[in-house]
C-alpha positions as CSV (number, residue, x, y, z in Angstrom):
1,M,0.1,0.1,0.1
2,S,1.6,3.6,-1.1
3,Y,0.7,7.0,0.4
4,I,1.0,10.0,-0.7
5,S,1.8,12.5,2.2
6,K,-0.8,15.2,2.4
7,K,-1.0,18.1,5.2
8,R,0.2,15.6,7.4
9,L,-2.7,12.9,6.7
10,C,-2.0,10.1,4.1
11,I,-4.0,9.2,1.0
12,G,-3.4,6.1,0.2
13,L,-4.6,2.9,-2.5
14,I,-6.3,0.6,-1.0
15,A,-5.1,-2.9,-2.2
16,G,-3.2,-4.9,0.4
17,T,-0.1,-6.1,-1.0
18,L,2.5,-8.7,0.7
19,M,6.4,-8.8,-0.5
20,L,7.3,-12.7,-0.8
21,S,10.6,-14.6,-1.9
22,A,10.3,-17.0,-4.9
23,G,12.7,-18.4,-6.9
24,G,-30.3,7.7,-12.6
25,F,-32.9,8.1,-9.0
26,A,-34.1,10.2,-6.5
27,P,-33.0,10.4,-3.0
28,V,-34.7,7.6,-0.6
29,S,-37.5,8.9,1.3
30,A,-37.5,7.7,4.9
31,Q,-40.3,5.6,4.2
32,E,-38.0,3.5,2.1
33,I,-35.0,3.4,4.4
34,P,-34.8,-0.1,5.8
35,N,-34.8,-1.4,9.6
36,D,-31.4,-2.6,8.7
37,F,-29.4,-3.4,4.9
38,S,-29.6,-7.3,5.2
39,A,-31.7,-7.8,2.3
40,I,-29.9,-5.5,0.0
41,V,-26.7,-7.5,1.4
42,R,-27.9,-10.8,0.5
43,Q,-28.9,-9.6,-2.8
44,K,-25.7,-8.2,-3.9
45,L,-23.2,-10.2,-2.2
46,P,-22.8,-13.0,-4.6
47,A,-22.0,-10.3,-7.2
48,V,-19.2,-8.8,-5.0
49,V,-15.9,-10.7,-5.8
50,A,-12.5,-10.9,-4.1
51,I,-9.4,-10.6,-6.6
52,T,-6.0,-12.1,-5.9
53,T,-2.8,-11.1,-8.0
54,R,0.6,-12.4,-8.6
55,Q,3.2,-10.4,-10.2
56,I,6.7,-11.5,-10.7
57,I,9.8,-9.1,-10.3
58,Q,13.3,-9.6,-11.5
59,D,15.7,-8.2,-9.0
60,Q,17.3,-5.6,-11.0
61,T,18.6,-2.3,-11.7
62,T,18.7,-1.5,-15.5
63,L,16.0,-1.5,-18.3
64,N,18.4,-4.1,-20.4
65,D,18.0,-6.6,-17.6
66,F,14.3,-6.2,-18.2
67,L,14.8,-6.4,-21.6
68,D,16.9,-9.3,-22.0
69,P,16.6,-12.0,-19.6
70,F,19.3,-14.1,-21.9
71,D,22.1,-11.7,-20.7
72,S,25.3,-12.7,-19.2
73,H,24.7,-11.5,-15.6
74,G,23.7,-14.7,-14.3
75,P,20.3,-15.8,-13.3
76,L,18.1,-13.1,-11.9
77,Q,16.6,-13.2,-8.6
78,Q,12.9,-13.0,-8.5
79,Q,10.1,-11.8,-6.1
80,V,6.5,-12.2,-6.3
81,R,4.0,-9.8,-5.1
82,E,0.7,-11.0,-4.1
83,A,-1.9,-8.3,-4.2
84,L,-5.5,-8.5,-2.5
85,G,-7.9,-6.4,-3.9
86,S,-12.2,-6.6,-4.6
87,G,-14.1,-6.4,-7.5
88,F,-18.2,-6.5,-8.6
89,V,-19.6,-8.2,-11.5
90,V,-21.4,-6.0,-14.2
91,S,-22.6,-8.2,-16.6
92,P,-24.0,-11.9,-17.0
93,E,-21.0,-12.3,-19.5
94,G,-18.6,-12.3,-16.9
95,Y,-17.6,-9.0,-16.7
96,I,-15.7,-7.7,-13.6
97,V,-15.2,-4.1,-12.6
98,T,-12.1,-3.5,-10.1
99,N,-9.4,-0.9,-9.7
100,N,-6.4,-0.5,-11.7
101,H,-4.0,-0.1,-8.9
102,V,-5.3,-3.6,-8.3
103,V,-4.3,-5.6,-11.4
104,A,-2.0,-3.5,-13.0
105,D,1.3,-5.4,-14.3
106,A,-0.4,-8.7,-12.5
107,A,1.0,-12.0,-14.5
108,E,-1.9,-13.6,-12.8
109,I,-5.2,-13.1,-11.6
110,H,-7.7,-14.8,-10.1
111,V,-11.5,-14.3,-8.9
112,V,-13.1,-15.9,-6.0
113,F,-16.8,-15.4,-5.6
114,S,-19.0,-15.4,-2.5
115,D,-19.3,-19.2,-2.6
116,K,-15.4,-19.7,-2.0
117,E,-15.2,-20.7,-6.0
118,T,-12.3,-19.5,-7.7
119,A,-11.3,-18.4,-11.1
120,P,-8.9,-17.3,-13.5
121,A,-9.5,-13.7,-14.9
122,R,-8.3,-11.8,-17.9
123,L,-7.5,-8.3,-18.0
124,V,-9.6,-6.8,-20.6
125,G,-8.5,-3.0,-20.2
126,R,-7.5,-0.4,-17.8
127,D,-7.4,3.0,-17.1
128,P,-4.5,4.4,-14.7
129,E,-6.1,7.7,-14.9
130,T,-9.1,6.8,-13.0
131,D,-7.7,3.5,-11.9
132,I,-10.4,1.7,-13.3
133,A,-10.0,-1.7,-14.4
134,V,-12.4,-4.4,-16.4
135,L,-11.7,-8.5,-16.1
136,K,-13.4,-11.0,-17.8
137,V,-14.0,-14.6,-16.2
138,D,-16.2,-17.6,-17.8
139,P,-19.3,-17.1,-17.4
140,R,-21.3,-19.0,-14.5
141,P,-24.9,-20.0,-14.3
142,N,-27.0,-17.4,-12.9
143,M,-24.4,-15.1,-12.3
144,T,-25.5,-12.4,-10.4
145,T,-24.7,-8.7,-11.3
146,T,-24.9,-5.4,-9.8
147,A,-26.8,-2.1,-11.3
148,W,-25.4,1.2,-11.9
149,G,-26.6,3.8,-10.0
150,D,-26.9,8.0,-10.3
151,S,-23.5,9.2,-8.2
152,D,-25.1,13.0,-9.3
153,A,-28.3,11.9,-7.7
154,M,-26.6,11.1,-4.4
155,Q,-26.4,13.9,-1.6
156,P,-24.0,14.3,1.6
157,G,-25.8,12.3,4.4
158,A,-26.9,9.8,2.2
159,W,-26.9,6.0,3.0
160,T,-23.7,4.3,1.4
161,I,-22.7,0.6,1.9
162,A,-19.2,-1.0,1.1
163,I,-18.8,-4.7,0.3
164,G,-15.4,-5.8,-0.1
165,S,-12.4,-8.1,1.0
166,P,-10.5,-5.9,3.3
167,F,-7.1,-7.8,4.6
168,G,-8.5,-10.9,2.7
169,L,-11.8,-10.8,4.8
170,G,-14.3,-11.4,1.7
171,G,-17.9,-10.6,2.1
172,T,-17.7,-8.0,4.7
173,V,-20.1,-5.3,5.1
174,T,-19.7,-1.6,6.1
175,V,-22.1,1.1,6.4
176,G,-21.9,5.0,6.5
177,V,-23.2,8.2,4.7
178,L,-21.6,10.2,2.1
179,S,-19.7,12.7,3.6
180,A,-19.2,15.1,0.4
181,R,-19.2,15.2,-3.4
182,S,-16.2,15.7,-6.0
183,R,-13.2,15.4,-3.9
184,D,-10.0,16.3,-5.5
185,I,-7.3,14.3,-3.8
186,Q,-4.7,15.4,-6.1
187,S,-4.1,11.9,-7.2
188,G,-4.6,12.9,-10.9
189,P,-6.0,15.1,-13.6
190,F,-9.3,13.5,-13.1
191,D,-10.2,13.4,-9.7
192,D,-13.7,13.9,-8.8
193,F,-14.3,11.6,-5.8
194,L,-17.3,10.6,-3.9
195,Q,-16.1,10.2,-0.1
196,T,-17.6,8.4,2.7
197,D,-17.5,7.1,6.1
198,A,-18.2,3.6,5.5
199,S,-15.1,2.1,6.5
200,I,-12.8,1.0,3.8
201,N,-9.7,-0.5,4.6
202,R,-6.9,-2.6,2.5
203,G,-8.2,-4.6,0.0
204,N,-11.4,-3.1,-0.4
205,S,-10.1,-1.4,-3.7
206,G,-12.4,-2.1,-6.9
207,G,-14.9,-2.8,-4.5
208,P,-18.9,-1.2,-4.8
209,L,-20.1,1.5,-2.9
210,F,-23.7,1.1,-2.8
211,N,-27.0,3.4,-2.1
212,A,-30.0,2.6,-0.3
213,R,-31.6,0.8,-3.1
214,G,-28.5,-1.3,-3.8
215,E,-27.1,0.6,-6.9
216,V,-23.5,0.8,-7.5
217,I,-22.8,4.4,-7.2
218,G,-19.3,4.5,-6.5
219,V,-15.9,2.2,-6.6
220,N,-14.0,2.1,-3.5
221,T,-10.5,3.1,-4.3
222,A,-8.8,5.3,-1.4
223,I,-8.6,6.3,2.0
224,V,-7.1,9.1,4.0
225,S,-4.8,7.0,6.8
226,P,-1.8,8.4,8.7
227,S,-1.6,4.2,10.3
228,G,-2.7,2.7,7.2
229,G,-6.1,1.8,8.7
230,S,-9.3,3.1,8.3
231,I,-10.2,6.3,10.1
232,G,-13.8,7.3,8.0
233,I,-12.4,9.1,5.4
234,G,-12.9,7.0,2.1
235,F,-12.9,8.0,-1.7
236,A,-14.8,6.4,-4.6
237,V,-14.7,7.0,-8.5
238,P,-18.2,8.1,-9.1
239,S,-20.8,5.5,-11.1
240,R,-21.0,8.5,-13.6
241,T,-17.0,8.2,-14.6
242,A,-16.8,4.5,-13.9
243,R,-19.6,3.6,-16.0
244,S,-18.5,5.5,-19.1
245,I,-15.2,4.1,-18.6
246,V,-16.1,0.8,-18.2
247,D,-18.4,0.8,-20.9
248,Q,-15.4,2.2,-23.4
249,L,-13.0,-0.5,-22.2
250,I,-16.0,-3.6,-22.6
251,S,-16.6,-2.3,-26.4
252,T,-13.2,-0.9,-27.5
253,G,-10.3,-2.0,-25.0
254,R,-9.3,1.6,-24.7
255,I,-10.5,5.1,-23.6
256,E,-11.3,8.3,-25.7
257,R,-10.5,11.4,-24.0
258,G,-11.7,14.9,-25.2
259,F,-9.3,17.1,-26.2
260,I,-9.5,20.9,-27.0
261,G,-5.8,22.3,-26.8
262,V,-5.1,24.8,-24.1
263,R,-2.8,25.6,-21.1
264,L,-4.7,26.4,-18.2
265,Q,-3.9,28.5,-15.1
266,E,-6.3,29.5,-12.1
267,V,-7.8,33.1,-12.2
268,T,-6.4,35.0,-9.0
269,P,-7.6,38.3,-7.5
270,S,-4.9,40.1,-9.4
271,I,-5.0,38.6,-12.7
272,A,-8.7,39.0,-12.7
273,E,-8.0,42.7,-11.9
274,S,-5.6,43.3,-14.6
275,L,-7.7,41.4,-17.3
276,G,-10.8,43.9,-16.6
277,I,-12.5,40.9,-15.5
278,A,-15.2,40.8,-12.2
279,G,-14.3,37.5,-9.9
280,I,-12.2,34.9,-10.0
281,K,-14.4,32.0,-11.6
282,G,-13.2,30.3,-14.6
283,A,-10.1,29.1,-16.2
284,L,-7.7,31.1,-17.7
285,V,-6.2,30.2,-21.3
286,A,-2.3,30.4,-20.7
287,S,-1.7,29.0,-24.0
288,V,-3.1,27.6,-27.0
289,E,-1.8,24.7,-29.1
290,A,-1.3,25.1,-32.7
291,G,-3.8,23.8,-34.8
292,S,-5.9,22.5,-31.8
293,P,-9.6,22.7,-31.6
294,A,-9.1,26.1,-29.6
295,Q,-7.3,27.8,-31.8
296,Q,-9.6,27.1,-35.0
297,A,-12.6,28.1,-32.5
298,G,-10.7,31.5,-31.9
299,I,-9.6,30.9,-28.6
300,Q,-6.9,33.2,-27.5
301,P,-4.0,33.6,-24.2
302,G,-5.4,35.6,-22.0
303,D,-9.4,34.4,-22.4
304,V,-11.1,33.1,-19.4
305,I,-13.6,30.6,-19.8
306,T,-16.5,30.5,-17.8
307,R,-18.7,28.1,-18.9
308,F,-18.7,24.6,-21.1
309,N,-21.5,23.2,-22.6
310,G,-24.0,25.3,-20.6
311,K,-22.6,24.4,-17.0
312,D,-20.4,26.8,-15.1
313,I,-16.7,26.5,-14.8
314,Q,-15.2,27.4,-11.3
315,G,-11.6,26.8,-12.1
316,V,-9.0,24.3,-13.8
317,H,-10.1,21.5,-12.7
318,D,-14.0,22.0,-14.1
319,L,-12.4,22.8,-17.5
320,T,-10.4,19.7,-17.2
321,L,-12.7,17.1,-16.4
322,A,-15.2,18.7,-18.7
323,A,-13.3,18.6,-21.7
324,A,-11.9,14.9,-21.2
325,S,-15.6,13.6,-20.6
326,Q,-16.2,14.6,-24.4
327,K,-16.3,12.1,-27.1
328,P,-14.0,13.4,-29.5
329,G,-15.6,14.5,-32.7
330,S,-18.4,15.9,-30.9
331,K,-19.6,19.6,-30.9
332,A,-18.9,21.8,-27.2
333,T,-19.9,25.5,-26.7
334,L,-18.1,27.5,-24.7
335,T,-18.5,31.0,-22.8
336,T,-15.1,33.2,-22.8
337,N,-14.8,36.3,-21.1
338,R,-11.8,38.6,-23.1
339,G,-11.0,41.9,-21.3
340,G,-14.9,42.2,-20.0
341,T,-16.6,41.1,-23.1
342,Q,-18.6,37.7,-23.2
343,Q,-18.9,36.1,-26.1
344,E,-19.6,32.3,-27.2
345,L,-17.6,29.8,-29.2
346,S,-18.3,26.4,-30.8
347,L,-15.5,24.0,-31.2
348,T,-14.9,20.3,-32.4
349,V,-13.7,18.6,-29.4
350,G,-10.6,16.6,-30.4
351,Q,-9.0,13.1,-29.1
352,R,-6.1,13.7,-26.1
353,K,-3.0,11.7,-26.9
354,D,-1.6,9.6,-24.2
355,E,1.7,8.3,-24.2
356,E,0.3,4.6,-23.7
357,V,-2.6,3.2,-24.9
358,Q,-3.8,2.3,-21.1
359,T,-5.7,-1.3,-22.1
360,G,-4.8,-5.0,-21.3
361,A,-5.7,-6.1,-24.8
362,V,-5.8,-5.0,-28.4
363,P,-9.7,-5.4,-28.7
364,N,-11.4,-8.1,-31.2
365,P,-14.2,-5.9,-33.3
366,G,-15.6,-9.0,-34.5
367,T,-17.1,-11.9,-33.0
368,G,-16.0,-14.4,-30.2
369,D,-13.3,-13.0,-27.5
370,Q,-10.0,-13.6,-28.7
371,R,-7.8,-10.7,-28.1
372,L,-3.9,-10.1,-29.0
373,G,-2.8,-9.4,-25.3
374,L,-0.5,-6.8,-26.0
375,S,-0.3,-3.2,-23.8
376,L,1.6,-0.8,-26.6
377,R,3.3,2.8,-26.2
378,A,5.4,4.4,-28.2
379,I,9.0,3.6,-27.9
380,P,10.7,5.3,-25.0
381,D,13.4,7.9,-26.0
382,E,15.5,6.7,-23.0
383,A,15.7,3.1,-24.0
384,R,16.5,3.3,-27.6
385,Q,20.1,2.3,-27.3
386,Q,19.2,-0.6,-24.8
387,L,16.6,-1.8,-27.2
388,G,19.4,-2.1,-30.1
389,L,17.3,-0.1,-32.5
390,Q,18.9,2.0,-35.0
391,P,18.5,5.5,-35.5
392,G,15.4,6.6,-37.2
393,T,13.5,3.0,-36.4
394,T,9.7,3.8,-36.2
395,G,7.3,1.6,-34.2
396,V,5.8,0.6,-30.6
397,F,7.1,-0.7,-28.0
398,I,5.4,-4.1,-26.1
399,Q,5.3,-2.9,-22.4
400,Q,3.1,-5.8,-21.4
401,V,2.2,-9.1,-22.7
402,A,-1.1,-10.5,-20.9
403,P,-0.4,-14.1,-19.9
404,N,-1.8,-17.1,-21.9
405,S,-2.7,-14.5,-24.4
406,L,-2.8,-14.8,-28.5
407,A,0.6,-12.7,-28.4
408,A,2.4,-14.6,-25.4
409,Q,1.8,-18.1,-27.1
410,S,3.1,-16.5,-30.1
411,G,6.5,-15.6,-28.6
412,L,6.3,-12.0,-28.2
413,K,7.7,-10.5,-25.3
414,P,7.8,-7.0,-23.4
415,G,10.5,-5.2,-24.9
416,D,9.9,-6.2,-28.4
417,V,9.7,-3.3,-30.9
418,I,6.6,-3.7,-33.4
419,V,8.1,-2.2,-36.9
420,S,5.3,-3.1,-39.1
421,A,2.0,-5.3,-39.1
422,N,0.9,-6.8,-42.2
423,N,3.8,-5.3,-44.0
424,L,2.7,-1.6,-42.9
425,K,5.0,0.4,-41.0
426,V,3.4,1.4,-37.3
427,T,4.1,4.6,-35.5
428,Q,1.3,4.3,-33.1
429,P,-0.8,1.4,-31.2
430,S,-3.9,2.3,-33.0
431,D,-2.3,0.8,-36.3
432,V,-1.6,-2.3,-34.9
433,R,-5.2,-2.4,-33.8
434,E,-6.3,-1.3,-36.7
435,E,-4.2,-4.6,-38.7
436,W,-5.5,-6.6,-36.3
437,A,-9.0,-5.8,-36.6
438,K,-8.9,-6.4,-40.6
439,S,-6.9,-9.6,-39.8
440,R,-10.1,-10.9,-38.0
441,Q,-12.2,-10.1,-40.5
442,Q,-10.4,-11.9,-43.2
443,N,-9.7,-15.2,-40.8
444,K,-6.1,-14.9,-41.3
445,P,-2.9,-14.2,-39.2
446,I,-1.5,-10.9,-38.4
447,L,2.3,-10.8,-39.3
448,L,4.1,-8.5,-37.2
449,R,7.9,-7.5,-38.0
450,I,9.5,-7.0,-34.4
451,E,12.7,-5.6,-33.6
452,R,14.7,-7.5,-30.6
453,Q,17.9,-6.4,-29.5
454,G,19.3,-5.7,-32.9
455,Q,17.8,-8.7,-34.2
456,S,14.9,-8.4,-37.1
457,L,12.3,-11.4,-37.1
458,F,8.6,-12.0,-38.3
459,V,5.9,-13.4,-35.9
460,A,2.1,-14.4,-37.4
461,V,-0.5,-14.5,-34.5
462,S,-3.0,-16.6,-35.3
463,S,-6.7,-16.1,-33.4
464,F,-8.4,-19.2,-34.9
């Protein structure tokens, strides 16, 4: 469990970790509040699972050791990291939601159901920015599922119910109230957490936070704790955010976020006075990226964006969340204040270009459930020499290969660089995804040319 110091408190991710040696709705009325929550728990408990993961860690200090396990340094020492977390079933097809930090870099993932049955799980996709991940298990007969609730309808003081596996104690139920909404705990650019005083501890990560109707209104993610235990300050990703991320990961295996192309800063009283505007609400445009949607719409440095798609913008965080939540290609309207003059602008939202494709698998857009099983990213500049790449070599870097995936079975390894797919050069992860989709549709293998420590070779990966 890692912590981030903040004003003498600690905010920590709540997956339990052990190191070993190895070789929409309205508020519930008073008449609807039950005497206890046992009926809801009985109904929803079978849909909540414990998650166990194992990660093999090489005892190494250099990137080259990681990329070349057959080097001349002798056998590598290994450690096994075992992590505990929670999750919940969202569809009868076997899709399970949890936290990214529970399953990131895991070599093995297993799910334990409330009846103690254990099943292996495959990583469908993950989004570190919101700490959401989706797993897949083989469907079970009459699989119990959860239903999403409306986190935006939750008001402070409303009942909340957390179910999870703190410290590996599966099926633990705690009850509290919603303490606050829209908390920014400085863990990432899209912080917008629900706060609850329902007891949350290590191992609750990824578990559901229910409302009094048994609907999931949050995914438990972090706690504030000076000692590592619950002090009644826990945080959950709101269902408004989590549901959108989960739907995207299940349907495409990746996340698309809106991009408008501005650098922002907060409006201070002195800045407001110098710009000739009243008040400090809004987000100040410090610069505009060339060729971006913002530039095309006429936004200029010094503009203060005060509304986005009809919603007030209080500061930088509000605009960051609002822009990122838009689907690329959609239309958006902005209200700007330029020297005390209000104006309405419209733009077409672009797509945010993340350095890494945050997914556990390249998706299959066709029938069936065969996935390539690669996590790809741009080639790190600092690793080019150790990767043995010639100057000018383009391609994408294999960061992770899912265990037992098609890619793993074909011999692809972390550290390989894919330079072409089906004899077409690739420069970004989406190029590989597109060629994989074409190969699937044509019912033929995808042919990859890779660079591995200065050597070129072809690898054919088949899904049939």
